[in-house]
N, CA, C and O atoms as CSV, one atom per row, in Angstrom:
chain,resi,resn,atom,element,x,y,z
A,1,UNK,N,N,7.185,18.969,-14.525
A,1,UNK,CA,C,7.445,17.879,-13.614
A,1,UNK,C,C,6.445,17.885,-12.464
A,1,UNK,O,O,6.053,16.818,-11.992
A,2,UNK,N,N,6.026,19.051,-12.007
A,2,UNK,CA,C,5.080,19.115,-10.899
A,2,UNK,C,C,3.751,18.462,-11.247
A,2,UNK,O,O,3.133,17.818,-10.399
A,3,UNK,N,N,3.308,18.624,-12.493
A,3,UNK,CA,C,2.047,18.004,-12.902
A,3,UNK,C,C,2.172,16.484,-12.862
A,3,UNK,O,O,1.235,15.802,-12.449
A,4,UNK,N,N,3.299,15.951,-13.280
A,4,UNK,CA,C,3.530,14.505,-13.228
A,4,UNK,C,C,3.522,14.010,-11.785
A,4,UNK,O,O,2.957,12.956,-11.496
A,5,UNK,N,N,4.134,14.750,-10.891
A,5,UNK,CA,C,4.136,14.371,-9.473
A,5,UNK,C,C,2.709,14.393,-8.922
A,5,UNK,O,O,2.330,13.504,-8.159
A,6,UNK,N,N,1.923,15.388,-9.296
A,6,UNK,CA,C,0.534,15.453,-8.841
A,6,UNK,C,C,-0.255,14.247,-9.347
A,6,UNK,O,O,-1.076,13.690,-8.619
A,7,UNK,N,N,-0.005,13.841,-10.603
A,7,UNK,CA,C,-0.677,12.662,-11.146
A,7,UNK,C,C,-0.298,11.410,-10.349
A,7,UNK,O,O,-1.151,10.566,-10.073
A,8,UNK,N,N,0.962,11.293,-9.987
A,8,UNK,CA,C,1.408,10.145,-9.197
A,8,UNK,C,C,0.689,10.106,-7.856
A,8,UNK,O,O,0.239,9.046,-7.418
A,9,UNK,N,N,0.580,11.255,-7.207
A,9,UNK,CA,C,-0.072,11.309,-5.899
A,9,UNK,C,C,-1.545,10.925,-5.992
A,9,UNK,O,O,-2.063,10.215,-5.129
A,10,UNK,N,N,-2.213,11.392,-7.033
A,10,UNK,CA,C,-3.630,11.058,-7.227
A,10,UNK,C,C,-3.785,9.568,-7.513
A,10,UNK,O,O,-4.660,8.919,-6.941
A,11,UNK,N,N,-2.945,9.018,-8.392
A,11,UNK,CA,C,-3.040,7.590,-8.715
A,11,UNK,C,C,-2.778,6.727,-7.485
A,11,UNK,O,O,-3.520,5.779,-7.230
A,12,UNK,N,N,-1.747,7.038,-6.728
A,12,UNK,CA,C,-1.452,6.252,-5.522
A,12,UNK,C,C,-2.628,6.297,-4.551
A,12,UNK,O,O,-3.018,5.272,-3.993
A,13,UNK,N,N,-3.188,7.483,-4.353
A,13,UNK,CA,C,-4.336,7.622,-3.448
A,13,UNK,C,C,-5.527,6.801,-3.946
A,13,UNK,O,O,-6.203,6.143,-3.154
A,14,UNK,N,N,-5.783,6.839,-5.243
A,14,UNK,CA,C,-6.914,6.102,-5.812
A,14,UNK,C,C,-6.724,4.595,-5.676
A,14,UNK,O,O,-7.664,3.885,-5.320
A,15,UNK,N,N,-5.522,4.098,-5.954
A,15,UNK,CA,C,-5.281,2.659,-5.822
A,15,UNK,C,C,-5.459,2.224,-4.372
A,15,UNK,O,O,-6.028,1.166,-4.102
A,16,UNK,N,N,-4.973,3.037,-3.444
A,16,UNK,CA,C,-5.178,2.734,-2.029
A,16,UNK,C,C,-6.655,2.741,-1.666
A,16,UNK,O,O,-7.113,1.913,-0.879
A,17,UNK,N,N,-7.392,3.676,-2.240
A,17,UNK,CA,C,-8.822,3.773,-1.956
A,17,UNK,C,C,-9.581,2.541,-2.437
A,17,UNK,O,O,-10.498,2.079,-1.759
A,18,UNK,N,N,-9.209,2.001,-3.604
A,18,UNK,CA,C,-9.884,0.801,-4.107
A,18,UNK,C,C,-9.682,-0.385,-3.166
A,18,UNK,O,O,-10.625,-1.116,-2.865
A,19,UNK,N,N,-8.457,-0.565,-2.711
A,19,UNK,CA,C,-8.185,-1.658,-1.780
A,19,UNK,C,C,-8.875,-1.378,-0.448
A,19,UNK,O,O,-9.429,-2.289,0.168
A,20,UNK,N,N,-8.845,-0.137,-0.006
A,20,UNK,CA,C,-9.505,0.235,1.241
A,20,UNK,C,C,-11.006,0.046,1.198
A,20,UNK,O,O,-11.622,-0.247,2.222
A,21,UNK,N,N,-11.604,0.209,0.029
A,21,UNK,CA,C,-13.043,-0.014,-0.109
A,21,UNK,C,C,-13.383,-1.472,0.184
A,21,UNK,O,O,-14.365,-1.758,0.869
A,22,UNK,N,N,-12.582,-2.380,-0.327
A,22,UNK,CA,C,-12.813,-3.804,-0.057
A,22,UNK,C,C,-12.699,-4.075,1.439
A,22,UNK,O,O,-13.514,-4.805,2.003
A,23,UNK,N,N,-11.698,-3.492,2.079
A,23,UNK,CA,C,-11.505,-3.679,3.520
A,23,UNK,C,C,-12.655,-3.058,4.306
A,23,UNK,O,O,-13.114,-3.626,5.297
A,24,UNK,N,N,-13.119,-1.884,3.859
A,24,UNK,CA,C,-14.246,-1.208,4.513
A,24,UNK,C,C,-15.509,-2.069,4.433
A,24,UNK,O,O,-16.237,-2.214,5.415
A,25,UNK,N,N,-15.754,-2.634,3.256
A,25,UNK,CA,C,-16.941,-3.476,3.075
A,25,UNK,C,C,-16.885,-4.735,3.937
A,25,UNK,O,O,-17.921,-5.295,4.295
A,26,UNK,N,N,-15.677,-5.174,4.266
A,26,UNK,CA,C,-15.498,-6.349,5.137
A,26,UNK,C,C,-15.465,-5.946,6.610
A,26,UNK,O,O,-15.202,-6.773,7.483
A,27,UNK,N,N,-15.738,-4.651,6.881
A,27,UNK,CA,C,-15.778,-4.130,8.254
A,27,UNK,C,C,-14.447,-4.277,8.987
A,27,UNK,O,O,-14.421,-4.567,10.183
A,28,UNK,N,N,-13.346,-4.077,8.270
A,28,UNK,CA,C,-12.014,-4.118,8.875
A,28,UNK,C,C,-11.654,-2.747,9.422
A,28,UNK,O,O,-12.196,-1.731,8.986
A,29,UNK,N,N,-10.737,-2.725,10.379
A,29,UNK,CA,C,-10.405,-1.466,11.052
A,29,UNK,C,C,-9.731,-0.462,10.118
A,29,UNK,O,O,-9.963,0.741,10.237
A,30,UNK,N,N,-8.915,-0.933,9.208
A,30,UNK,CA,C,-8.239,-0.042,8.257
A,30,UNK,C,C,-9.074,0.007,6.982
A,30,UNK,O,O,-9.189,-0.991,6.271
A,31,UNK,N,N,-9.653,1.166,6.698
A,31,UNK,CA,C,-10.540,1.298,5.546
A,31,UNK,C,C,-9.974,2.194,4.461
A,31,UNK,O,O,-8.764,2.241,4.240
A,32,UNK,N,N,-10.859,2.897,3.794
A,32,UNK,CA,C,-10.481,3.684,2.623
A,32,UNK,C,C,-9.499,4.805,2.964
A,32,UNK,O,O,-8.526,5.010,2.238
A,33,UNK,N,N,-9.734,5.524,4.046
A,33,UNK,CA,C,-8.852,6.639,4.391
A,33,UNK,C,C,-7.456,6.140,4.735
A,33,UNK,O,O,-6.460,6.683,4.256
A,34,UNK,N,N,-7.388,5.105,5.567
A,34,UNK,CA,C,-6.087,4.566,5.960
A,34,UNK,C,C,-5.318,4.085,4.748
A,34,UNK,O,O,-4.133,4.382,4.603
A,35,UNK,N,N,-5.981,3.346,3.877
A,35,UNK,CA,C,-5.309,2.793,2.698
A,35,UNK,C,C,-4.861,3.888,1.741
A,35,UNK,O,O,-3.761,3.829,1.191
A,36,UNK,N,N,-5.717,4.886,1.542
A,36,UNK,CA,C,-5.330,5.995,0.669
A,36,UNK,C,C,-4.117,6.724,1.234
A,36,UNK,O,O,-3.211,7.105,0.492
A,37,UNK,N,N,-4.102,6.916,2.544
A,37,UNK,CA,C,-2.989,7.632,3.171
A,37,UNK,C,C,-1.686,6.836,3.124
A,37,UNK,O,O,-0.616,7.415,2.934
A,38,UNK,N,N,-1.763,5.527,3.295
A,38,UNK,CA,C,-0.547,4.702,3.206
A,38,UNK,C,C,0.034,4.780,1.795
A,38,UNK,O,O,1.232,5.007,1.628
A,39,UNK,N,N,-0.804,4.596,0.790
A,39,UNK,CA,C,-0.319,4.657,-0.593
A,39,UNK,C,C,0.198,6.056,-0.933
A,39,UNK,O,O,1.238,6.201,-1.575
A,40,UNK,N,N,-0.528,7.068,-0.505
A,40,UNK,CA,C,-0.102,8.449,-0.757
A,40,UNK,C,C,1.222,8.747,-0.056
A,40,UNK,O,O,2.133,9.313,-0.662
A,41,UNK,N,N,1.331,8.371,1.213
A,41,UNK,CA,C,2.555,8.642,1.969
A,41,UNK,C,C,3.770,7.967,1.377
A,41,UNK,O,O,4.825,8.589,1.257
A,42,UNK,N,N,3.641,6.704,1.005
A,42,UNK,CA,C,4.790,6.011,0.423
A,42,UNK,C,C,5.146,6.595,-0.937
A,42,UNK,O,O,6.321,6.658,-1.299
A,43,UNK,N,N,4.148,7.019,-1.683
A,43,UNK,CA,C,4.413,7.669,-2.967
A,43,UNK,C,C,5.135,9.003,-2.740
A,43,UNK,O,O,6.087,9.326,-3.451
A,44,UNK,N,N,4.686,9.765,-1.760
A,44,UNK,CA,C,5.324,11.056,-1.466
A,44,UNK,C,C,6.800,10.860,-1.131
A,44,UNK,O,O,7.656,11.549,-1.685
A,45,UNK,N,N,7.104,9.929,-0.232
A,45,UNK,CA,C,8.503,9.723,0.158
A,45,UNK,C,C,9.340,9.220,-1.009
A,45,UNK,O,O,10.516,9.565,-1.126
A,46,UNK,N,N,8.742,8.409,-1.869
A,46,UNK,CA,C,9.471,7.931,-3.050
A,46,UNK,C,C,9.740,9.086,-4.014
A,46,UNK,O,O,10.843,9.211,-4.546
A,47,UNK,N,N,8.737,9.924,-4.235
A,47,UNK,CA,C,8.904,11.090,-5.108
A,47,UNK,C,C,9.960,12.039,-4.543
A,47,UNK,O,O,10.774,12.587,-5.286
A,48,UNK,N,N,9.941,12.226,-3.231
A,48,UNK,CA,C,10.972,13.071,-2.606
A,48,UNK,C,C,12.354,12.504,-2.910
A,48,UNK,O,O,13.270,13.241,-3.274
A,49,UNK,N,N,12.499,11.187,-2.758
A,49,UNK,CA,C,13.793,10.556,-2.999
A,49,UNK,C,C,14.232,10.615,-4.447
A,49,UNK,O,O,15.403,10.859,-4.737
A,50,UNK,N,N,13.300,10.393,-5.353
A,50,UNK,CA,C,13.653,10.342,-6.774
A,50,UNK,C,C,13.793,11.732,-7.374
A,50,UNK,O,O,14.809,12.052,-7.991
A,51,UNK,N,N,12.767,12.555,-7.190
A,51,UNK,CA,C,12.695,13.818,-7.926
A,51,UNK,C,C,13.260,15.022,-7.191
A,51,UNK,O,O,13.760,15.952,-7.825
A,52,UNK,N,N,13.191,15.020,-5.898
A,52,UNK,CA,C,13.581,16.221,-5.163
A,52,UNK,C,C,14.997,16.093,-4.612
A,52,UNK,O,O,15.840,16.954,-4.862
A,53,UNK,N,N,15.261,15.028,-3.868
A,53,UNK,CA,C,16.595,14.860,-3.288
A,53,UNK,C,C,17.576,14.189,-4.237
A,53,UNK,O,O,18.759,14.527,-4.260
A,54,UNK,N,N,17.080,13.240,-5.018
A,54,UNK,CA,C,17.966,12.431,-5.849
A,54,UNK,C,C,18.262,12.982,-7.218
A,54,UNK,O,O,19.167,12.490,-7.892
A,55,UNK,N,N,17.519,14.000,-7.657
A,55,UNK,CA,C,17.707,14.556,-9.006
A,55,UNK,C,C,17.746,13.476,-10.070
A,55,UNK,O,O,18.532,13.547,-11.014
A,56,UNK,N,N,16.888,12.470,-9.910
A,56,UNK,CA,C,16.795,11.407,-10.912
A,56,UNK,C,C,17.803,10.289,-10.760
A,56,UNK,O,O,17.773,9.337,-11.540
A,57,UNK,N,N,18.705,10.366,-9.776
A,57,UNK,CA,C,19.687,9.291,-9.602
A,57,UNK,C,C,19.070,8.131,-8.835
A,57,UNK,O,O,18.045,8.291,-8.172
A,58,UNK,N,N,19.691,6.979,-8.928
A,58,UNK,CA,C,19.180,5.779,-8.264
A,58,UNK,C,C,19.633,5.693,-6.816
A,58,UNK,O,O,19.091,4.890,-6.055
A,59,UNK,N,N,20.602,6.490,-6.418
A,59,UNK,CA,C,21.156,6.380,-5.066
A,59,UNK,C,C,20.147,6.739,-3.981
A,59,UNK,O,O,20.006,5.996,-3.009
A,60,UNK,N,N,19.448,7.848,-4.122
A,60,UNK,CA,C,18.544,8.297,-3.067
A,60,UNK,C,C,17.358,7.348,-2.879
A,60,UNK,O,O,17.039,7.020,-1.736
A,61,UNK,N,N,16.686,6.889,-3.946
A,61,UNK,CA,C,15.600,5.926,-3.720
A,61,UNK,C,C,16.098,4.648,-3.043
A,61,UNK,O,O,15.376,4.038,-2.253
A,62,UNK,N,N,17.316,4.251,-3.350
A,62,UNK,CA,C,17.873,3.050,-2.736
A,62,UNK,C,C,18.080,3.244,-1.234
A,62,UNK,O,O,18.181,2.271,-0.487
A,63,UNK,N,N,18.142,4.480,-0.803
A,63,UNK,CA,C,18.291,4.763,0.625
A,63,UNK,C,C,16.934,5.000,1.294
A,63,UNK,O,O,16.757,4.662,2.464
A,64,UNK,N,N,15.995,5.567,0.576
A,64,UNK,CA,C,14.694,5.907,1.150
A,64,UNK,C,C,13.761,4.702,1.202
A,64,UNK,O,O,13.059,4.517,2.196
A,65,UNK,N,N,13.738,3.889,0.168
A,65,UNK,CA,C,12.791,2.772,0.095
A,65,UNK,C,C,12.954,1.793,1.259
A,65,UNK,O,O,11.941,1.390,1.830
A,66,UNK,N,N,14.163,1.387,1.642
A,66,UNK,CA,C,14.257,0.497,2.824
A,66,UNK,C,C,13.673,1.127,4.092
A,66,UNK,O,O,13.099,0.426,4.925
A,67,UNK,N,N,13.818,2.438,4.238
A,67,UNK,CA,C,13.227,3.118,5.384
A,67,UNK,C,C,11.708,3.068,5.360
A,67,UNK,O,O,11.065,2.884,6.394
A,68,UNK,N,N,11.143,3.232,4.172
A,68,UNK,CA,C,9.688,3.147,4.023
A,68,UNK,C,C,9.221,1.744,4.413
A,68,UNK,O,O,8.270,1.587,5.178
A,69,UNK,N,N,9.892,0.743,3.886
A,69,UNK,CA,C,9.501,-0.644,4.140
A,69,UNK,C,C,9.585,-0.957,5.639
A,69,UNK,O,O,8.698,-1.606,6.193
A,70,UNK,N,N,10.647,-0.496,6.283
A,70,UNK,CA,C,10.804,-0.725,7.721
A,70,UNK,C,C,9.716,-0.014,8.511
A,70,UNK,O,O,9.125,-0.594,9.422
A,71,UNK,N,N,9.451,1.231,8.168
A,71,UNK,CA,C,8.411,1.989,8.868
A,71,UNK,C,C,7.048,1.351,8.746
A,71,UNK,O,O,6.316,1.251,9.731
A,72,UNK,N,N,6.701,0.919,7.554
A,72,UNK,CA,C,5.409,0.254,7.345
A,72,UNK,C,C,5.396,-1.084,8.084
A,72,UNK,O,O,4.351,-1.514,8.572
A,73,UNK,N,N,6.553,-1.740,8.167
A,73,UNK,CA,C,6.638,-2.981,8.936
A,73,UNK,C,C,6.278,-2.771,10.399
A,73,UNK,O,O,5.573,-3.588,10.992
A,74,UNK,N,N,6.762,-1.673,10.985
A,74,UNK,CA,C,6.407,-1.357,12.372
A,74,UNK,C,C,4.918,-1.073,12.500
A,74,UNK,O,O,4.281,-1.499,13.463
A,75,UNK,N,N,4.366,-0.358,11.534
A,75,UNK,CA,C,2.937,-0.080,11.533
A,75,UNK,C,C,2.153,-1.390,11.466
A,75,UNK,O,O,1.162,-1.569,12.174
A,76,UNK,N,N,2.609,-2.302,10.608
A,76,UNK,CA,C,1.962,-3.611,10.486
A,76,UNK,C,C,2.059,-4.419,11.761
A,76,UNK,O,O,1.108,-5.107,12.134
A,77,UNK,N,N,3.199,-4.346,12.438
A,77,UNK,CA,C,3.348,-5.065,13.708
A,77,UNK,C,C,2.324,-4.567,14.718
A,77,UNK,O,O,1.749,-5.359,15.464
A,78,UNK,N,N,2.096,-3.266,14.745
A,78,UNK,CA,C,1.077,-2.711,15.634
A,78,UNK,C,C,-0.309,-3.228,15.290
A,78,UNK,O,O,-1.108,-3.515,16.181
A,79,UNK,N,N,-0.597,-3.349,13.992
A,79,UNK,CA,C,-1.898,-3.886,13.572
A,79,UNK,C,C,-2.055,-5.343,14.009
A,79,UNK,O,O,-3.132,-5.761,14.434
A,80,UNK,N,N,-0.968,-6.111,13.900
A,80,UNK,CA,C,-1.031,-7.522,14.296
A,80,UNK,C,C,-1.292,-7.631,15.802
A,80,UNK,O,O,-2.160,-8.395,16.226
A,81,UNK,N,N,-0.552,-6.877,16.603
A,81,UNK,CA,C,-0.745,-6.936,18.056
A,81,UNK,C,C,-2.129,-6.444,18.453
A,81,UNK,O,O,-2.763,-7.018,19.339
A,82,UNK,N,N,-2.598,-5.393,17.807
A,82,UNK,CA,C,-3.938,-4.890,18.086
A,82,UNK,C,C,-4.979,-5.918,17.659
A,82,UNK,O,O,-5.984,-6.111,18.343
A,83,UNK,N,N,-4.738,-6.576,16.532
A,83,UNK,CA,C,-5.673,-7.563,16.009
A,83,UNK,C,C,-5.800,-8.787,16.883
A,83,UNK,O,O,-6.857,-9.418,16.897
A,84,UNK,N,N,-4.754,-9.148,17.618
A,84,UNK,CA,C,-4.821,-10.307,18.504
A,84,UNK,C,C,-5.916,-10.138,19.545
A,84,UNK,O,O,-6.568,-11.103,19.943
A,85,UNK,N,N,-6.105,-8.900,19.978
A,85,UNK,CA,C,-7.149,-8.625,20.965
A,85,UNK,C,C,-8.540,-8.711,20.352
A,85,UNK,O,O,-9.515,-8.989,21.050
A,86,UNK,N,N,-8.631,-8.472,19.039
A,86,UNK,CA,C,-9.924,-8.435,18.365
A,86,UNK,C,C,-10.106,-9.585,17.375
A,86,UNK,O,O,-11.067,-9.585,16.606
A,87,UNK,N,N,-9.208,-10.554,17.383
A,87,UNK,CA,C,-9.363,-11.730,16.534
A,87,UNK,C,C,-8.959,-11.525,15.092
A,87,UNK,O,O,-9.633,-12.052,14.207
A,88,UNK,N,N,-7.911,-10.799,14.805
A,88,UNK,CA,C,-7.476,-10.609,13.423
A,88,UNK,C,C,-6.268,-9.716,13.344
A,88,UNK,O,O,-5.543,-9.552,14.326
A,89,UNK,N,N,-6.043,-9.135,12.178
A,89,UNK,CA,C,-4.987,-8.168,12.013
A,89,UNK,C,C,-3.862,-8.574,11.090
A,89,UNK,O,O,-3.242,-7.714,10.463
A,90,UNK,N,N,-3.577,-9.875,10.985
A,90,UNK,CA,C,-2.440,-10.324,10.188
A,90,UNK,C,C,-2.628,-10.000,8.708
A,90,UNK,O,O,-1.725,-9.450,8.077
A,91,UNK,N,N,-3.785,-10.332,8.153
A,91,UNK,CA,C,-4.020,-10.065,6.727
A,91,UNK,C,C,-3.977,-8.570,6.440
A,91,UNK,O,O,-3.385,-8.145,5.447
A,92,UNK,N,N,-4.601,-7.770,7.301
A,92,UNK,CA,C,-4.590,-6.321,7.084
A,92,UNK,C,C,-3.177,-5.775,7.168
A,92,UNK,O,O,-2.806,-4.904,6.381
A,93,UNK,N,N,-2.382,-6.270,8.107
A,93,UNK,CA,C,-1.002,-5.794,8.252
A,93,UNK,C,C,-0.181,-6.115,7.006
A,93,UNK,O,O,0.549,-5.260,6.506
A,94,UNK,N,N,-0.295,-7.326,6.512
A,94,UNK,CA,C,0.463,-7.721,5.320
A,94,UNK,C,C,-0.035,-6.962,4.104
A,94,UNK,O,O,0.750,-6.591,3.231
A,95,UNK,N,N,-1.326,-6.733,4.047
A,95,UNK,CA,C,-1.903,-6.017,2.919
A,95,UNK,C,C,-1.473,-4.543,2.937
A,95,UNK,O,O,-1.248,-3.963,1.874
A,96,UNK,N,N,-1.356,-3.926,4.119
A,96,UNK,CA,C,-0.852,-2.549,4.226
A,96,UNK,C,C,0.606,-2.496,3.766
A,96,UNK,O,O,1.012,-1.551,3.090
A,97,UNK,N,N,1.383,-3.500,4.129
A,97,UNK,CA,C,2.785,-3.581,3.708
A,97,UNK,C,C,2.868,-3.685,2.182
A,97,UNK,O,O,3.698,-3.029,1.552
A,98,UNK,N,N,2.000,-4.512,1.598
A,98,UNK,CA,C,1.949,-4.644,0.142
A,98,UNK,C,C,1.509,-3.332,-0.501
A,98,UNK,O,O,2.027,-2.942,-1.548
A,99,UNK,N,N,0.561,-2.662,0.124
A,99,UNK,CA,C,0.084,-1.373,-0.383
A,99,UNK,C,C,1.205,-0.341,-0.421
A,99,UNK,O,O,1.261,0.491,-1.326
A,100,UNK,N,N,2.096,-0.399,0.562
A,100,UNK,CA,C,3.252,0.504,0.547
A,100,UNK,C,C,4.089,0.258,-0.704
A,100,UNK,O,O,4.598,1.201,-1.311
A,101,UNK,N,N,4.229,-0.996,-1.083
A,101,UNK,CA,C,4.940,-1.325,-2.326
A,101,UNK,C,C,4.260,-0.721,-3.544
A,101,UNK,O,O,4.924,-0.264,-4.473
A,102,UNK,N,N,2.938,-0.720,-3.534
A,102,UNK,CA,C,2.182,-0.124,-4.641
A,102,UNK,C,C,2.443,1.387,-4.684
A,102,UNK,O,O,2.639,1.950,-5.761
A,103,UNK,N,N,2.445,2.038,-3.530
A,103,UNK,CA,C,2.751,3.476,-3.489
A,103,UNK,C,C,4.151,3.773,-3.988
A,103,UNK,O,O,4.368,4.762,-4.689
A,104,UNK,N,N,5.102,2.920,-3.631
A,104,UNK,CA,C,6.477,3.078,-4.112
A,104,UNK,C,C,6.532,2.914,-5.626
A,104,UNK,O,O,7.193,3.693,-6.313
A,105,UNK,N,N,5.839,1.904,-6.149
A,105,UNK,CA,C,5.810,1.695,-7.604
A,105,UNK,C,C,5.287,2.930,-8.332
A,105,UNK,O,O,5.857,3.352,-9.338
A,106,UNK,N,N,4.208,3.504,-7.822
A,106,UNK,CA,C,3.662,4.714,-8.449
A,106,UNK,C,C,4.685,5.852,-8.365
A,106,UNK,O,O,4.891,6.577,-9.338
A,107,UNK,N,N,5.315,6.002,-7.213
A,107,UNK,CA,C,6.317,7.059,-7.051
A,107,UNK,C,C,7.487,6.907,-8.003
A,107,UNK,O,O,8.084,7.895,-8.432
A,108,UNK,N,N,7.815,5.655,-8.333
A,108,UNK,CA,C,8.910,5.400,-9.277
A,108,UNK,C,C,8.463,5.486,-10.737
A,108,UNK,O,O,9.291,5.443,-11.648
A,109,UNK,N,N,7.148,5.608,-10.956
A,109,UNK,CA,C,6.630,5.720,-12.322
A,109,UNK,C,C,6.247,4.402,-12.960
A,109,UNK,O,O,6.016,4.352,-14.168
A,110,UNK,N,N,6.172,3.332,-12.184
A,110,UNK,CA,C,5.782,2.009,-12.712
A,110,UNK,C,C,4.276,1.838,-12.552
A,110,UNK,O,O,3.816,1.036,-11.738
A,111,UNK,N,N,3.514,2.595,-13.331
A,111,UNK,CA,C,2.070,2.670,-13.170
A,111,UNK,C,C,1.362,1.362,-13.481
A,111,UNK,O,O,0.506,0.929,-12.710
A,112,UNK,N,N,1.700,0.728,-14.592
A,112,UNK,CA,C,1.014,-0.514,-14.960
A,112,UNK,C,C,1.262,-1.617,-13.945
A,112,UNK,O,O,0.355,-2.387,-13.629
A,113,UNK,N,N,2.472,-1.699,-13.438
A,113,UNK,CA,C,2.785,-2.707,-12.426
A,113,UNK,C,C,2.007,-2.396,-11.146
A,113,UNK,O,O,1.523,-3.316,-10.485
A,114,UNK,N,N,1.880,-1.126,-10.788
A,114,UNK,CA,C,1.115,-0.742,-9.601
A,114,UNK,C,C,-0.361,-1.101,-9.746
A,114,UNK,O,O,-0.977,-1.596,-8.802
A,115,UNK,N,N,-0.925,-0.856,-10.922
A,115,UNK,CA,C,-2.330,-1.206,-11.168
A,115,UNK,C,C,-2.510,-2.725,-11.128
A,115,UNK,O,O,-3.469,-3.219,-10.535
A,116,UNK,N,N,-1.593,-3.467,-11.755
A,116,UNK,CA,C,-1.668,-4.929,-11.717
A,116,UNK,C,C,-1.561,-5.436,-10.284
A,116,UNK,O,O,-2.311,-6.329,-9.889
A,117,UNK,N,N,-0.643,-4.881,-9.502
A,117,UNK,CA,C,-0.491,-5.286,-8.104
A,117,UNK,C,C,-1.775,-5.009,-7.325
A,117,UNK,O,O,-2.176,-5.815,-6.486
A,118,UNK,N,N,-2.414,-3.887,-7.596
A,118,UNK,CA,C,-3.684,-3.561,-6.939
A,118,UNK,C,C,-4.750,-4.590,-7.280
A,118,UNK,O,O,-5.478,-5.055,-6.403
A,119,UNK,N,N,-4.837,-4.943,-8.548
A,119,UNK,CA,C,-5.813,-5.964,-8.958
A,119,UNK,C,C,-5.519,-7.304,-8.295
A,119,UNK,O,O,-6.440,-8.002,-7.869
A,120,UNK,N,N,-4.251,-7.664,-8.208
A,120,UNK,CA,C,-3.889,-8.916,-7.552
A,120,UNK,C,C,-4.260,-8.902,-6.075
A,120,UNK,O,O,-4.744,-9.905,-5.550
A,121,UNK,N,N,-4.042,-7.783,-5.403
A,121,UNK,CA,C,-4.429,-7.675,-3.991
A,121,UNK,C,C,-5.937,-7.866,-3.856
A,121,UNK,O,O,-6.395,-8.586,-2.969
A,122,UNK,N,N,-6.700,-7.229,-4.725
A,122,UNK,CA,C,-8.160,-7.360,-4.656
A,122,UNK,C,C,-8.608,-8.793,-4.925
A,122,UNK,O,O,-9.548,-9.278,-4.295
A,123,UNK,N,N,-7.946,-9.467,-5.847
A,123,UNK,CA,C,-8.266,-10.876,-6.121
A,123,UNK,C,C,-7.930,-11.740,-4.911
A,123,UNK,O,O,-8.699,-12.625,-4.535
A,124,UNK,N,N,-6.793,-11.481,-4.314
A,124,UNK,CA,C,-6.366,-12.261,-3.144
A,124,UNK,C,C,-7.321,-12.025,-1.974
A,124,UNK,O,O,-7.654,-12.967,-1.254
A,125,UNK,N,N,-7.761,-10.791,-1.775
A,125,UNK,CA,C,-8.607,-10.474,-0.631
A,125,UNK,C,C,-10.040,-10.971,-0.794
A,125,UNK,O,O,-10.634,-11.446,0.174
A,126,UNK,N,N,-10.606,-10.875,-1.987
A,126,UNK,CA,C,-12.030,-11.204,-2.143
A,126,UNK,C,C,-12.266,-12.647,-2.585
A,126,UNK,O,O,-12.759,-13.443,-1.787
A,127,UNK,N,N,-11.935,-13.017,-3.823
A,127,UNK,CA,C,-12.246,-14.394,-4.248
A,127,UNK,C,C,-11.506,-15.465,-3.441
A,127,UNK,O,O,-12.071,-16.525,-3.169
A,128,UNK,N,N,-10.269,-15.210,-3.060
A,128,UNK,CA,C,-9.544,-16.235,-2.306
A,128,UNK,C,C,-10.128,-16.426,-0.913
A,128,UNK,O,O,-10.100,-17.533,-0.375
A,129,UNK,N,N,-10.652,-15.369,-0.332
A,129,UNK,CA,C,-11.334,-15.510,0.970
A,129,UNK,C,C,-12.555,-16.398,0.818
A,129,UNK,O,O,-12.807,-17.263,1.658
A,130,UNK,N,N,-13.310,-16.190,-0.242
A,130,UNK,CA,C,-14.502,-16.997,-0.505
A,130,UNK,C,C,-14.114,-18.471,-0.671
A,130,UNK,O,O,-14.781,-19.360,-0.140
A,131,UNK,N,N,-13.022,-18.721,-1.418
A,131,UNK,CA,C,-12.555,-20.099,-1.626
A,131,UNK,C,C,-12.127,-20.715,-0.294
A,131,UNK,O,O,-12.469,-21.862,-0.009
A,132,UNK,N,N,-11.379,-19.965,0.525
A,132,UNK,CA,C,-10.975,-20.467,1.837
A,132,UNK,C,C,-12.181,-20.841,2.697
A,132,UNK,O,O,-12.172,-21.861,3.386
A,133,UNK,N,N,-13.205,-20.013,2.648
A,133,UNK,CA,C,-14.404,-20.309,3.430
A,133,UNK,C,C,-15.108,-21.561,2.922
A,133,UNK,O,O,-15.645,-22.338,3.711
A,134,UNK,N,N,-15.106,-21.757,1.620
A,134,UNK,CA,C,-15.778,-22.928,1.031
A,134,UNK,C,C,-15.044,-24.239,1.341
A,134,UNK,O,O,-15.675,-25.278,1.536
A,135,UNK,N,N,-13.690,-24.182,1.385
A,135,UNK,CA,C,-12.949,-25.423,1.635
A,135,UNK,C,C,-12.668,-25.615,3.119
A,135,UNK,O,O,-12.111,-26.636,3.522
A,136,UNK,N,N,-13.059,-24.619,3.945
A,136,UNK,CA,C,-12.921,-24.753,5.391
A,136,UNK,C,C,-11.503,-24.614,5.888
A,136,UNK,O,O,-10.894,-25.579,6.351
A,137,UNK,N,N,-10.976,-23.392,5.789
A,137,UNK,CA,C,-9.592,-23.144,6.217
A,137,UNK,C,C,-9.418,-23.265,7.697
A,137,UNK,O,O,-8.311,-23.085,8.205
């Protein structure tokens, strides 16, 4: 079981790193390290709830996941307020919140859904930004 948990932690970190790379290339404040840590942290807390405290039951994750979502929400609120001073922050805050969901998915063992969600985030961040710029948002 420990090897499976280690694989989850590596996958969550890698998915966060891919999204963080896009943010880094766009010169955003939250880059690869921040994104990897958010995905890793949410995966860790999910694994703790599922495998360590919950012994595989659904009760513990149902108690831990809302706490994760709330905590990341506060982190996102800080990014939004900080971004107001620097002309941004909303997209990064929402994207960090979404990234927490990806970390939770990996922690629960939903790897394909986590990878698909990562690809969707990258599509939303890169090509959709280009389209918005072309149509004059």
